N, C-alpha and C positions, 0 to 999 in steps of 0.2 A: 518758231513760232512766228505769226505774223498777222497782222491787222491792218484793215484800210480804213482811214477816217470815213470814206465814201466811194461808191463805186462809180463815180462820175469822172471822167477825162475831159478835163477842161481845155480850152485853147490857150496854148502856152508856148514858151519855146521848145525846141526840140528835145532838149535834155530833161525839161520839166515834164513834158508830155510823157517820154520814154519812163521816167521815174515814177510817174502815176500809173502806167499800165504795169510796170513790174511789181508795185505795191499790190495792185488789185489782184495780179496772177498769183503771187505769193499767199495772198489771205485766201484765194479760193482753192489752191492746191493743198493748204494746210487746213482747211476748214475753220478759218478765222480762229486758229488755236491761241489760247492765251488764259490768264488765270481771271479773267472776267469777260463778259460778253463785249462784242464790238462797241466802242464808245460812240462811233460815229452814227452814220446812216444804217439802219437796220432795214430789212425786207421780210416780208411774209415768207415762209418756208426756207429760211436762211439757215445753214449749218454752222455750229460752234462747237470747237473741241475744247471741252473745260480742263486745263492741265492743272487745276489744284488738286486732283485725286490721281492715285496710280492704281490701275491704269487711267488714263485720261477717259472721260465721258464725252460722247458726242450728243448735242442736242440739237433740236430743230426749233424754229421760230414758228409759231402758231399762224395761221391765214391772216389773222386781223393784227399781226405784228405787235402783239401785245406781250408775249411772255415766251421763255423757252421751255421746251419739254424734252425729258431725255429719251435716247434712242438705244446707243450701245457703246461699247468701251473700244478703244484702239486695239485691243487683243481680240476682239470679235465676239464679246460677250454681250447679251442683250441686257440693258439696263433701263427698263421703261418706267414711266410714270406709274403710280398705284393703280389707277383704274378704279372703276366702280361695277357692280352688277349691271347697271344699264349701260355701261361703256367700259368694255373690259380692256385690260393691259395688251393681252395677246389673244387673238382671235382671227377668225376668217374675214377676209375683206368684205364678204357679202353680209355679215351680221356682226353688229358691234356689241349684242347683248349675249354673245355665246362665246366661251373662252375662259381666261384666267385672269384674275386680278389680285391685289394685294391690299388686304383689308387693313392690315397694320404693317409695320415694318418686319415684323417676324411671322405673319399670317397669310397664306395663299388660299385662294378659294377658286373652285371651279364652278361655272356659270352655264346654264343653257336656258335660252329665252328669258333671260334676265332674272332666273331664280338660282340662287345658289345651292348646289347639289352637294360638295364636299368642301370642308372647311379644314385646313392644316395649320396647326400652330407648333410651337416648339414643345408643347406638352401634350397635345391630343390631336386626334383625327376625327373629324365629325362628318357623318354622311347626313344630309337633309337639315343643316343647321336651323333653317328658318321654319321647319315643321310643316311643310305643304304635304299634300297628300300624294307622295311619290313612292312607288315600291322600289326595294333594293333587292338584286338578285346577283347569286354567284353560280356560274356554271361550273361543272365537272365534266370528265370525259363521258359522254353519253348520258348526262344527267342536266337537264335544262335549269332544275331548280335545286342544285345541291344546298343552297342557303337561299332562303327568301324572306325578307321583311315586309310585311304589308304596310304600306303608308297611310292607310285610313285608320288604323288602329294599334299598329306596333306588333302585332301577331307574328310570330316567327313560325316559318314551315322549313321542313328538311325534306327535299323531294316533295314537295307540295306548294303549289302557286296559289292556293286559297285557304290558308290555315283558319280554322275555326276557333283556335284555343291559343292562350299565350304562347305554347309551344306545341305544334302539330307535325308530327313525324309520319311518314307515309313510306311504304316499300313494296316493291312486287317480288322481293326476296328476303333476305335475312333481314329481321328487324330487332337486333339486340343492343340494349344500352348497357355499357359496361363501365363500373366504377372501381378503379385500382388505387390503392395507397400502398407505396413501399417506403418504410422508413425504419429507423432503429427502435421505436417505441412499439407498444402493444396495440396503438389505436388502429382500426381498420377503416376502411371507405364507409360513409355514411350518406344517407338521404334524409333530410329533415324537412317536416312540415311545420309551419307556424301559422297562428291565428290570434287575431285580435279584432276587437271592434274598434270603432273610430276610423282613422287613416294610418297610413305608413308613417306619416310625419308626426302625428298625434295619436298613438294607440290608445285603447281604453280596454278594460278588462273583459274577458269573455263571460258569459252567462251559462248557467246550467243547461245543458242539451245542445250547446253550440258545437257543431262538427270542427274538429281541429285538423283531421287529414283524412282523406278517401284515396284508396287504391280500388279502382273499379275496371272491370273487364267487359267488353262488348263484342257479341258474336252477330255475324250477318246471316240473315235466314231468307229463305224465298217462300216460305209457307206463310198463309195470310197475306198481310202487306208486307212486301219484301222490304227490308231494313235492318238496321242495328238495333239489337236489344240488350239490355242490361243483363248479362248472365251470371255475374259473381261480384263481391266486393268484399273489402275489409275497411271498415270505418272506425274511427278514433273520435270520441266525442267527451265534452266536459261532463263528468257525472255528479255535478254538483257545484255549489258556488266557491270560487277561490278562497283560499285561507291562508294568510301570511305569504309566504314566498312560494306556495304550491297550489295545483290545480287538480282536483281529484278527476280521474278520466276512466272512461271505459273502451273496450274494443269489441266490435261486433263483426261476425262472419256471416256472409250472405250467399246463397247459391239459388239459381234459377231452376224450374221444373218445366216439364212439358206443357203446363198450364198457366204459368205464371213467371214474370220476370224475377230479378233476384230478391229473394225474401230472407230474413233474418233467420238463422239456424243455431248461432251460438253466440253468447256474450260472457265477456270477462269483465266484471264491474270493479269500481275502485276499491272494494274490499278484497278482491282477488277470488271472490266466489264466481263460479262458472255455471252459467245456464245453458242447457242445449234444449232446443225445441220450445224456448220461452223467451221473452224480451226482458227478462230481469235476472240478475244472478241469483236473487232469492237470499235465503238465510242458512242455507248450506253450503259447503265448499263446492260441491258439484250437484247440481239438480238436472235431471232428464224429463222432459215432458214430450209426449206424443199423442196424436188423435188417431194414429193407426192401430191396428190389432196386434201389431208386432211390437209391443213396447218392452222391449228387453236389450240387455247389453250382451253381446257375445264375443268371447275372447277365444282365439284360434291359434294353437301353435304347431308348426311345420318344423321338425327337425329331426333328421334321421341319425343323429349321435347319440341321443339318450332317450329314456322313456317317459320323461317328465311331460306333463300336460300345460296347458296355460293357467296362470296363477293369477289371484287377486290377493294383494297383500294389505294386511291392517297393522300399522304401527303406533305404538303409544309411548310417550315418555312424558315426564314433568319438565319444568325448565321451559327452554325456548329452543327454536330450530338450530340456532348457532350454538347453543350451550345446552344440551339436552341432561336430565337428570334422572335418577332412578325413580321408577314407578313404585308404589306401595299396595301392600295387601288390601283388596277390596276395589282396586282401579278396575275399571272398564277398559280392557285393552283393545277390544274391537266391537263394533255395534252395526247390525244390518236391521233396519226397521222398515215395516211395512205400514202405510197410512192410507185411508180410504175417505173421499170427500163426502160429507154429509153434514146437513143442518148448517150450511154456510160455512164450512170449515173443514180442515184436515183433522181427521180423527185417527188416533193410534189403533192399529189392528193387532199388531204382534211384531215378533221380531226374534233374531238371535244375538245373543251377546257372550262375549269371553271376558270372564273376570277373574284377575290375579287372586291366589289364595296365599301364595308364599314366594318369596325372592330369596334365593340363596346361591351365591357364586354366579355361575353363568346360567343359571337355570331359573326360569319363570314358571311355577306351577299355576295353573288356571283350570277353571271349569268352563263348560259350555252350557248356556241355558237358553232353551226355547220358551218363549212367553207369548200370552195372548192377553186381550184386555177383557174384562168381564162387563156386566151391563152397568156397575158403577163408575166405569172409565178408569179402573185400577189395573195395571198390569199384574198379571199372575204367572208365576214360574210353572209352565207345564211339564217340563222335563229338564233334568239338569244330570251331567254326565261329565265325568273326568274329575270329579272332586277328590282330592287327597286329605287323608287324616292319618297323623301319626299316632301310633297305638301305644299303650304301656300294659304289659301281661297283667292280668287279673285286676283291670281298673276299666271301668266303664268310659268311654269317650263319645260325647256327642257328635252325631253326624250332622243332623239337622232338626229343625223345629216346624212344627205344623201349627199355624195359628188361625182359628176360625173367627169370623166376624161375630161381634156380641149379639147381633140381631138374627143369627142364623142357628137353628137347632138341628138341622139336618145332619151336621157334622162334615168333616173332611175326608176326602178318600185319596189315598195314593198308593202306588207300587213303588218298591224300591229294589235295586239290585245291586248285590256288592261282589267284588272281585278282591281277592287277597293277593297282596304283593309281597315279594321279599326285598332284600336290600337294594338289588340290582333293578328294581322296578318290574320284574318279570313276574307274570302270574305263578303263584306258588302251589304246589300240590300240597294239600293239608294232611297231616298226620295227627289226628286228635280233634278237638271241637273248638269251634267259634261261636260265639253266641250274639244274636242281636235282640236287644231288650227294648221294651216300650216303657219309658219311665213317665210317671205323672199322666197317666192317659186318663181322659175325662169321659171316654165313651166306650162303646162296646168294640172288639176286635174280631175280624174275620180273616181267614187266611186262604190262600191257595194250596197250601201244603198241609199244614197242620196247625192247630192252635199253639200260639206263643204263650207261654206262661211267663210269670214274674221272673223266672230264672233265666228266661231267653230261650232260643232255639238254636240247635247245632246246625250249622249250615256247611256246605262245600262250595267250592268256586263256581260262580255262575249260576248259584240257586237264585229263583225267583221267590222272595220272601214271603210277602204278606201284603194284604190290603188293609189299611188303618181307618178307622173312624174316630174323629175326635169331636167332642162337642164344643159348643161356644164357651162353657164355663172355664175349661182350662185347656191350654196347648198341649200337644203331645211331643214329647222330646223323644227321638229315636237315637239310640246308643249303641255302641259295640263294645263288647267284653272279650279280648282273647284270653285264654288261660294258659298257665305256665308250662301245660305240657304239649304245647303245639311242638312240632319238629319239622323244619328249624323255628326258631322263635320268631312269631310274627312282629313286623315292624311297622308297616303301614297297610291301609286299605285304600280302594278307589272304588266308588259307587255311583250309582246313578239313580234318579228319582223320577217317577212319573206322576204327575199331580193329575187327578181326574175330576178335581172340584174346581170351584172359582174362588178359593181362599188362599191367604198368603202363605208363602212358604219361605221361611229363613234358613239360608245356607251359611 
């Protein structure tokens, strides 16, 4: 280490002059190395090797001879001053505001034209730290814009240099976005939509009707004015005001046609009701509406292995979905109802119902009833079939009752048909007589076969029995009395009733 008090060789004795020259030469060749800067005379652009650090750091005196600035170490490593965006620490000789500078002791920043473009610290790397309108682009092999961030709004493009949305992906080939989760639990990959009012930092509650999430597809066309059109969509929206920790919601499904963009075709509302062809779920589990002539539901089955056709199943239990319980006699197991719109509302027209009559073991006995509505708006059973009754020999068992309205004098007319069954529910060949009797009849009786007397009429399986007229004064009770001479002994019967009036029929 050597430093000179000054770099002046004064006139003196030979020995002293030689000593001064040696001191200046030693200071020059060692870059004025020492634990502090030269204490004597200094000059602009002078070099000084600071030996207080390992490795030593070489500094240069500024042109004004005011201070020292670091350059490099004695091991060849650069150790510059921090610099700034306007005057970088490292950069080309021709441009002092393009290069690198040290924002802090642990932060390095890349600069072009005096503007920071990349900012790297111990915890993060930030591009465009100052937020100027500068695009960011990553290239891949043959792909100029593999990743593109638009400086004006932060929109991200993949293979897209002009993104119009927060994330805008384009491809001239495969365009598949895949989410995969591989874990030891049962959770799969998921895609989430979130919606609030307010701001991200201060969200507020959604309102009824707010869209929560939308999946929408667009197709390009060249007919009309060429462009992209909304072809189909799935939307999720609030279906009411939030309550507690929950928000009621609905889903709608839209498709386009040759004459219109995507239009709602089906909706599932917050009650789980489904509306097809209408913009609300309605009051039934599934409602279908159409303005076309083909307002029907078609089920097709294509199966080469069996003879079964397409099926439509109706199921009934008491209890709940998760914990069903037994039905009871009289429960409607299934119902198909027809309604017509009239006088500003939907009016019942008729239907088909299946009503349980007895439940035993694994068997549910039921009858099917076709009904229509009379002019008073009451449902009247027109045809009932499949009703089972257990019989006792030599004892009358009521099959059904016909009741006339009190203001009706014309009476009630019905046809009834009886099949006799044995213990195996097979139609039985009768040996002997079985009687159908009209009890407490209030009017006249006519028949398609012969007059039925008070003791009844002997019938065989499949016989159309009679037409009954009952007045409004008293209902008619139709009963069946098997006789003990039947072989084998009659156990049950199944009968059908055709109601040709507008009067009530009680099964």
